[in-house]
VOSE-139703 format. One record per residue (C-alpha): residue number from 1; residue in one letter; chain; z, y, x. Coordinates in Angstrom, 3 decimals, decimal comma. Layout:
BEGIN
<pavo n="NUM" res="a" chain="A" c3="Z" c2="Y" c1="X"/>
...
! end
This chain:
BEGIN
<pavo n="1" res="m" chain="A" c3="112,036" c2="-34,207" c1="-4,479"/>
<pavo n="2" res="k" chain="A" c3="111,045" c2="-34,222" c1="-0,803"/>
<pavo n="3" res="t" chain="A" c3="114,662" c2="-33,893" c1="0,278"/>
<pavo n="4" res="a" chain="A" c3="115,748" c2="-36,844" c1="-1,845"/>
<pavo n="5" res="l" chain="A" c3="112,898" c2="-38,932" c1="-0,440"/>
<pavo n="6" res="v" chain="A" c3="113,837" c2="-38,072" c1="3,148"/>
<pavo n="7" res="i" chain="A" c3="117,524" c2="-38,787" c1="2,518"/>
<pavo n="8" res="g" chain="A" c3="116,662" c2="-42,072" c1="0,812"/>
<pavo n="9" res="g" chain="A" c3="114,444" c2="-43,102" c1="3,730"/>
<pavo n="10" res="l" chain="A" c3="117,101" c2="-42,224" c1="6,274"/>
<pavo n="11" res="l" chain="A" c3="119,762" c2="-44,138" c1="4,330"/>
<pavo n="12" res="a" chain="A" c3="117,455" c2="-47,158" c1="4,164"/>
<pavo n="13" res="l" chain="A" c3="116,885" c2="-46,925" c1="7,918"/>
<pavo n="14" res="l" chain="A" c3="120,648" c2="-46,673" c1="8,469"/>
<pavo n="15" res="g" chain="A" c3="121,200" c2="-49,776" c1="6,326"/>
<pavo n="16" res="v" chain="A" c3="118,598" c2="-51,760" c1="8,268"/>
<pavo n="17" res="t" chain="A" c3="120,140" c2="-50,635" c1="11,565"/>
<pavo n="18" res="i" chain="A" c3="123,659" c2="-51,614" c1="10,486"/>
<pavo n="19" res="g" chain="A" c3="122,390" c2="-54,982" c1="9,251"/>
<pavo n="20" res="w" chain="A" c3="120,601" c2="-55,610" c1="12,551"/>
<pavo n="21" res="a" chain="A" c3="123,746" c2="-54,646" c1="14,514"/>
<pavo n="22" res="i" chain="A" c3="125,891" c2="-57,041" c1="12,460"/>
<pavo n="23" res="w" chain="A" c3="123,343" c2="-59,832" c1="12,936"/>
<pavo n="24" res="g" chain="A" c3="123,262" c2="-59,223" c1="16,700"/>
<pavo n="25" res="w" chain="A" c3="127,051" c2="-59,151" c1="16,888"/>
<pavo n="26" res="q" chain="A" c3="127,273" c2="-62,504" c1="15,090"/>
<pavo n="27" res="q" chain="A" c3="124,630" c2="-64,056" c1="17,350"/>
<pavo n="28" res="t" chain="A" c3="126,655" c2="-63,244" c1="20,477"/>
<pavo n="29" res="a" chain="A" c3="130,070" c2="-64,283" c1="19,101"/>
<pavo n="30" res="g" chain="A" c3="131,620" c2="-66,805" c1="21,464"/>
<pavo n="31" res="t" chain="A" c3="129,565" c2="-65,782" c1="24,494"/>
<pavo n="32" res="a" chain="A" c3="131,786" c2="-65,185" c1="27,498"/>
<pavo n="33" res="m" chain="A" c3="131,101" c2="-62,284" c1="29,829"/>
<pavo n="34" res="g" chain="A" c3="131,929" c2="-62,692" c1="33,505"/>
<pavo n="35" res="f" chain="A" c3="133,511" c2="-60,258" c1="35,923"/>
<pavo n="36" res="h" chain="A" c3="130,184" c2="-58,747" c1="36,984"/>
<pavo n="37" res="g" chain="A" c3="129,238" c2="-58,090" c1="33,360"/>
<pavo n="38" res="w" chain="A" c3="132,513" c2="-56,282" c1="32,675"/>
<pavo n="39" res="l" chain="A" c3="132,187" c2="-54,303" c1="35,908"/>
<pavo n="40" res="a" chain="A" c3="128,623" c2="-53,262" c1="35,079"/>
<pavo n="41" res="m" chain="A" c3="129,613" c2="-52,225" c1="31,553"/>
<pavo n="42" res="i" chain="A" c3="132,622" c2="-50,212" c1="32,743"/>
<pavo n="43" res="l" chain="A" c3="130,605" c2="-48,456" c1="35,461"/>
<pavo n="44" res="g" chain="A" c3="127,820" c2="-47,705" c1="33,001"/>
<pavo n="45" res="i" chain="A" c3="130,242" c2="-46,171" c1="30,518"/>
<pavo n="46" res="v" chain="A" c3="132,050" c2="-44,122" c1="33,173"/>
<pavo n="47" res="f" chain="A" c3="128,858" c2="-42,741" c1="34,738"/>
<pavo n="48" res="t" chain="A" c3="127,357" c2="-41,987" c1="31,335"/>
<pavo n="49" res="i" chain="A" c3="130,443" c2="-39,970" c1="30,395"/>
<pavo n="50" res="i" chain="A" c3="130,387" c2="-38,156" c1="33,762"/>
<pavo n="51" res="v" chain="A" c3="126,700" c2="-37,235" c1="33,418"/>
<pavo n="52" res="g" chain="A" c3="127,174" c2="-36,144" c1="29,783"/>
<pavo n="53" res="c" chain="A" c3="130,187" c2="-33,974" c1="30,609"/>
<pavo n="54" res="g" chain="A" c3="128,407" c2="-32,502" c1="33,615"/>
<pavo n="55" res="l" chain="A" c3="125,328" c2="-31,574" c1="31,608"/>
<pavo n="56" res="m" chain="A" c3="127,428" c2="-30,054" c1="28,814"/>
<pavo n="57" res="g" chain="A" c3="129,399" c2="-28,085" c1="31,403"/>
<pavo n="58" res="l" chain="A" c3="126,186" c2="-26,772" c1="32,945"/>
<pavo n="59" res="m" chain="A" c3="124,907" c2="-25,806" c1="29,520"/>
<pavo n="60" res="f" chain="A" c3="128,058" c2="-23,830" c1="28,684"/>
<pavo n="61" res="y" chain="A" c3="128,127" c2="-22,253" c1="32,157"/>
<pavo n="62" res="s" chain="A" c3="124,488" c2="-21,219" c1="31,865"/>
<pavo n="63" res="s" chain="A" c3="125,019" c2="-19,797" c1="28,399"/>
<pavo n="64" res="r" chain="A" c3="128,180" c2="-17,905" c1="29,337"/>
<pavo n="65" res="y" chain="A" c3="126,783" c2="-16,262" c1="32,456"/>
<pavo n="66" res="g" chain="A" c3="123,411" c2="-15,316" c1="31,000"/>
<pavo n="67" res="y" chain="A" c3="121,098" c2="-17,608" c1="32,957"/>
<pavo n="68" res="d" chain="A" c3="119,306" c2="-18,469" c1="29,707"/>
<pavo n="69" res="d" chain="A" c3="118,604" c2="-14,823" c1="28,929"/>
<pavo n="70" res="e" chain="A" c3="116,202" c2="-14,449" c1="31,855"/>
<pavo n="71" res="a" chain="A" c3="113,977" c2="-17,257" c1="30,566"/>
<pavo n="72" res="h" chain="A" c3="113,930" c2="-15,752" c1="27,083"/>
<pavo n="73" res="d" chain="A" c3="113,112" c2="-12,312" c1="28,453"/>
<pavo n="74" res="l" chain="A" c3="110,186" c2="-13,669" c1="30,481"/>
<pavo n="75" res="s" chain="A" c3="108,740" c2="-15,561" c1="27,532"/>
<pavo n="76" res="d" chain="A" c3="109,091" c2="-12,506" c1="25,297"/>
<pavo n="77" res="k" chain="A" c3="107,425" c2="-10,351" c1="27,960"/>
<pavo n="78" res="n" chain="A" c3="104,532" c2="-12,804" c1="28,287"/>
<pavo n="79" res="k" chain="A" c3="104,036" c2="-12,834" c1="24,514"/>
<pavo n="80" res="n" chain="A" c3="103,997" c2="-9,045" c1="24,386"/>
<pavo n="81" res="d" chain="A" c3="101,540" c2="-8,836" c1="27,301"/>
<pavo n="82" res="s" chain="A" c3="99,144" c2="-11,332" c1="25,751"/>
<pavo n="83" res="a" chain="A" c3="99,356" c2="-9,591" c1="22,365"/>
<pavo n="84" res="r" chain="A" c3="98,385" c2="-6,271" c1="23,963"/>
<pavo n="85" res="s" chain="A" c3="95,302" c2="-7,742" c1="25,649"/>
! end
């Protein structure tokens, strides 16, 4: 019952979000965007993709070469030390 309630709530939230997006799209129909607006949008998209790809690359690099293991080992060691005290 809880799962159905959560799914129903999320679907309702998705419907409201889609409705709001359609309303916003219709409100801006016919508005012209100048050169600076297009330039800002293109630069924002490009830099967002670069940052996202860079962070994903760092995550895979860190995972592949074991840099994450050291942090897990330290936290496990601290838990074991505090449990012994």
